[in-house]
C-alpha positions as CSV (number, residue, x, y, z in Angstrom):
1,M,0.0,0.0,0.0
2,H,1.4,3.4,-1.0
3,M,1.3,6.4,1.4
4,E,-1.1,8.2,-1.0
5,D,-3.6,5.4,-1.0
6,N,-6.8,6.2,0.8
7,V,-7.7,4.4,4.1
8,Q,-10.8,2.2,4.0
9,R,-13.7,2.7,6.4
10,P,-14.6,2.5,9.2
11,A,-11.3,4.1,10.3
12,A,-11.7,7.0,7.8
13,W,-15.0,8.3,9.1
14,H,-16.6,11.7,8.6
15,P,-19.0,13.3,11.1
16,A,-21.7,13.7,8.5
17,T,-22.0,10.0,7.9
18,L,-21.0,8.6,11.3
19,R,-23.9,7.0,13.2
20,Q,-24.3,7.8,16.9
21,A,-25.0,4.1,17.5
22,D,-21.4,3.4,16.3
23,W,-19.9,5.2,19.2
24,L,-22.4,6.1,22.0
25,I,-23.0,3.3,24.5
26,R,-25.7,4.0,27.1
27,L,-25.0,2.2,30.3
28,P,-27.7,0.4,32.3
29,T,-28.4,1.8,35.8
30,G,-25.8,0.7,38.3
31,W,-23.3,-0.6,35.8
32,S,-19.7,-0.9,36.9
33,P,-16.5,-2.3,35.3
34,A,-16.9,-5.4,37.5
35,D,-20.4,-6.0,36.2
36,T,-20.5,-9.5,34.6
37,S,-24.2,-9.4,33.8
38,G,-23.6,-7.2,30.8
39,P,-20.7,-8.4,28.8
40,S,-22.2,-6.8,25.7
41,I,-21.0,-3.4,27.0
42,V,-17.4,-4.5,26.9
43,G,-17.9,-6.2,23.5
44,R,-19.5,-3.0,22.0
45,L,-16.7,-0.9,23.5
46,L,-13.9,-3.1,21.9
47,T,-15.8,-3.2,18.6
48,A,-15.9,0.6,18.4
49,L,-12.2,0.9,19.2
50,R,-10.9,-1.9,17.0
51,D,-13.4,-2.3,14.2
52,G,-15.3,1.0,14.3
53,P,-14.5,4.7,14.4
54,G,-11.7,4.2,17.0
55,F,-13.6,5.8,19.9
56,A,-16.6,5.4,22.1
57,V,-18.5,7.3,24.8
58,L,-19.8,5.3,27.7
59,R,-22.8,7.4,29.0
60,G,-24.3,7.1,32.5
61,L,-21.6,6.2,34.9
62,H,-22.7,6.7,38.5
63,L,-20.3,9.3,40.2
64,D,-22.4,10.4,43.1
65,G,-20.4,10.0,46.4
66,L,-17.1,9.8,44.6
67,D,-14.4,12.5,45.0
68,D,-12.2,13.4,42.1
69,R,-9.5,10.9,43.1
70,A,-12.1,8.1,43.2
71,C,-13.4,9.2,39.8
72,A,-9.8,8.9,38.4
73,G,-9.7,5.4,39.8
74,L,-13.0,4.5,38.0
75,G,-11.6,5.8,34.7
76,Q,-8.5,3.6,35.3
77,E,-10.7,0.6,35.9
78,I,-12.7,1.1,32.7
79,I,-9.7,1.7,30.4
80,A,-8.3,-1.6,31.8
81,L,-11.2,-3.3,30.0
82,A,-9.5,-2.4,26.7
83,G,-5.8,-2.3,27.5
84,T,-3.0,-2.3,30.1
85,P,-3.2,1.0,32.1
86,R,-0.2,3.2,32.5
87,P,0.7,5.0,35.7
88,H,0.8,8.8,35.4
89,E,4.3,10.0,35.2
90,S,3.9,12.1,38.4
91,A,2.3,9.4,40.4
92,A,4.0,8.0,43.5
93,P,5.4,4.4,43.2
94,G,2.5,2.0,43.1
95,D,0.0,4.7,42.7
96,H,-1.8,4.2,39.4
97,L,-4.5,7.0,39.8
98,L,-4.0,9.5,37.0
99,A,-3.9,13.2,37.4
100,R,-6.8,15.4,36.3
101,A,-6.6,16.1,32.6
102,D,-8.4,19.4,32.8
103,H,-8.9,21.4,36.0
104,T,-9.1,25.2,35.3
105,Q,-7.3,27.9,37.2
106,G,-9.4,30.8,36.0
107,P,-12.9,31.7,34.7
108,E,-12.0,31.4,31.0
109,E,-10.0,28.8,29.1
110,A,-9.0,28.9,25.4
111,A,-9.8,26.2,22.9
112,L,-7.3,23.2,22.7
113,A,-6.0,22.5,19.2
114,P,-6.5,19.0,17.8
115,H,-3.7,16.6,18.8
116,T,-2.7,13.2,20.0
117,D,-1.2,12.6,23.4
118,R,2.5,11.9,23.9
119,A,2.6,10.6,27.6
120,G,5.9,9.2,28.8
121,P,8.0,6.1,28.0
122,P,7.8,3.9,26.1
123,G,6.1,6.4,23.8
124,P,2.6,7.6,22.8
125,P,-0.1,5.6,24.5
126,H,-2.4,3.5,22.4
127,L,-5.6,4.4,24.4
128,L,-6.8,7.5,26.1
129,A,-9.8,7.8,28.4
130,L,-11.4,11.1,29.6
131,L,-14.0,10.8,32.3
132,C,-16.2,13.9,32.7
133,V,-16.6,14.6,36.5
134,R,-17.9,18.1,36.1
135,P,-18.6,19.8,32.7
136,A,-18.1,23.6,32.3
137,P,-21.2,25.7,32.5
138,V,-20.5,27.0,28.9
139,G,-18.4,25.3,26.2
140,G,-15.6,22.8,26.7
141,D,-17.0,20.3,24.1
142,S,-14.7,17.6,22.9
143,L,-13.7,17.7,19.3
144,L,-12.8,14.4,17.5
145,A,-11.4,13.8,14.0
146,S,-10.3,10.6,12.2
147,G,-6.6,10.6,11.5
148,A,-7.3,8.5,8.4
149,T,-9.8,11.1,7.1
150,V,-7.2,13.8,7.6
151,H,-4.7,11.7,5.7
152,D,-7.1,11.1,2.8
153,R,-8.0,14.8,2.6
154,L,-4.2,15.6,2.4
155,A,-3.9,13.0,-0.4
156,T,-6.5,14.9,-2.3
157,V,-5.7,18.5,-1.7
158,H,-2.0,18.5,-0.7
159,P,-0.7,15.2,-2.2
160,G,2.9,16.6,-2.5
161,Q,3.1,17.1,1.3
162,L,2.4,13.6,2.4
163,P,5.9,12.1,2.0
164,A,7.3,14.7,4.5
165,L,4.7,13.7,7.1
166,Y,6.0,10.1,6.9
167,G,9.4,11.3,8.0
168,D,10.6,11.9,11.5
169,F,9.8,15.0,13.6
170,R,10.9,15.9,17.1
171,F,8.0,16.1,19.6
172,G,8.6,18.1,22.8
173,T,11.5,18.7,25.1
174,E,10.7,17.3,28.5
175,P,12.7,14.4,29.9
176,G,10.7,11.2,29.4
177,L,8.2,12.9,27.1
178,A,10.4,14.1,24.2
179,R,10.4,11.7,21.3
180,T,11.2,11.5,17.6
181,G,8.8,9.9,15.1
182,P,6.6,10.4,12.0
183,V,3.2,12.1,11.9
184,F,1.9,9.2,9.7
185,A,3.1,5.6,9.6
186,R,1.8,2.4,8.1
187,T,2.1,-1.1,9.3
188,G,0.5,-3.4,6.7
189,D,-2.9,-1.8,6.0
190,R,-3.0,0.0,9.4
191,L,-2.4,3.8,9.5
192,T,-1.3,5.6,12.6
193,V,-1.2,9.3,13.4
194,H,0.7,11.3,16.0
195,Y,0.4,15.0,15.8
196,N,0.9,18.1,18.0
197,R,2.2,21.2,16.1
198,H,3.1,23.1,19.2
199,Q,5.2,20.2,20.6
200,I,6.9,19.6,17.2
201,E,8.0,23.3,17.0
202,R,9.2,23.2,20.6
203,G,11.2,20.0,20.0
204,H,12.9,21.3,16.9
205,H,13.7,24.6,18.5
206,A,15.2,23.1,21.6
207,A,17.3,20.6,19.7
208,G,18.8,23.3,17.4
209,D,17.2,21.5,14.5
210,P,15.1,24.1,12.6
211,L,12.2,22.8,10.6
212,S,13.1,22.9,6.9
213,A,10.9,24.7,4.5
214,A,9.6,21.4,3.2
215,R,8.6,20.1,6.6
216,T,7.0,23.4,7.5
217,R,4.9,23.3,4.3
218,A,3.8,19.7,5.3
219,L,2.8,20.8,8.8
220,D,0.9,23.8,7.3
221,A,-0.9,21.5,5.0
222,F,-1.9,19.3,7.9
223,D,-3.2,22.4,9.8
224,D,-5.0,23.6,6.7
225,V,-7.0,20.4,6.7
226,L,-7.7,20.7,10.4
227,A,-9.1,24.2,9.9
228,D,-12.2,22.6,8.4
229,P,-14.8,22.5,11.2
230,D,-16.9,19.9,9.3
231,L,-14.1,17.4,9.8
232,F,-14.8,17.3,13.6
233,L,-17.4,15.5,15.6
234,R,-18.4,17.7,18.5
235,V,-19.3,15.9,21.7
236,P,-20.5,17.8,24.7
237,L,-19.5,15.4,27.5
238,R,-21.9,15.2,30.4
239,R,-21.2,14.3,34.0
240,G,-20.7,10.5,34.0
241,D,-19.6,10.3,30.4
242,L,-16.3,8.5,29.6
243,L,-14.7,9.1,26.3
244,L,-12.3,6.3,25.3
245,L,-10.3,6.6,22.1
246,D,-7.5,5.1,20.1
247,N,-4.8,7.7,20.5
248,T,-3.0,6.4,17.3
249,A,-6.1,6.9,15.1
250,V,-8.2,9.7,16.5
251,L,-7.2,13.4,17.1
252,H,-8.9,15.2,19.9
253,G,-9.3,18.8,20.9
254,R,-11.6,21.0,22.9
255,T,-13.7,24.2,22.4
256,A,-13.1,27.2,24.5
257,F,-15.2,27.4,27.7
258,T,-16.2,29.7,30.6
259,D,-15.9,28.0,33.9
260,H,-17.8,28.2,37.2
261,P,-16.6,30.9,39.7
262,D,-16.7,28.4,42.6
263,P,-13.4,26.4,42.5
264,R,-15.2,23.4,43.8
265,R,-17.5,23.3,40.8
266,R,-15.0,24.0,38.1
267,R,-14.7,21.8,35.0
268,C,-12.9,18.6,35.7
269,L,-12.0,15.6,33.5
270,T,-9.8,12.7,34.7
271,R,-7.4,11.2,32.2
272,S,-6.1,7.7,31.9
273,W,-3.7,6.1,29.4
274,A,-3.3,2.4,28.4
275,D,-1.6,0.3,25.8
């Protein structure tokens, strides 16, 4: 398969043709990760991740009575149904509860550009889970896009830029987080994507390895495709929603939001990674 070849569905989905039934899983009352009475939940989750769009939302988790730390543990339990959880890089030895992905420090937060997560060694995690503990009063919707669809759009509108995106880039500068690798890669008929423009620019600047004009044009082409809002599925996560996605196949971002003035009621999502 050549790098210019289009990726076949269902990996190359588009919001206009994606069915909600392919990714939204409504949980029965009282469901928990240890519930053996409903194995179809886990089966549907794995099907969505492996044979579907590469993401799913579990809706209806019961969070009443759980503090933020306990909610993080719940997210870790659920991601373990699909992979091997990673400890957070700042966790104490033996502590596998992950830090909050999003806890605001002020009343307004800017939009978050579409990207994939880096995490720490041994490299980008295969799976990402975000559990909505408290949504923002206004905004803060999750934005999802198929990496394969971005690739196919590039093959159509910027075909000359694809080869550069299969070459290596430097991602970030932090010890344990910095890495070198391609934006797109193929293993057999499987396409993977890893992208974060900000971290790529930081990595090349810190390494004294300026981005060439050709690589800059390729990244600009990627961002040009991402500028199309119709490419993104917009998901307003509710309290008790858990978004689980394939971090090698789906880019995620966030709309801007205005938060609650009470620090105890501010937007909070817990994040878990797994392989």
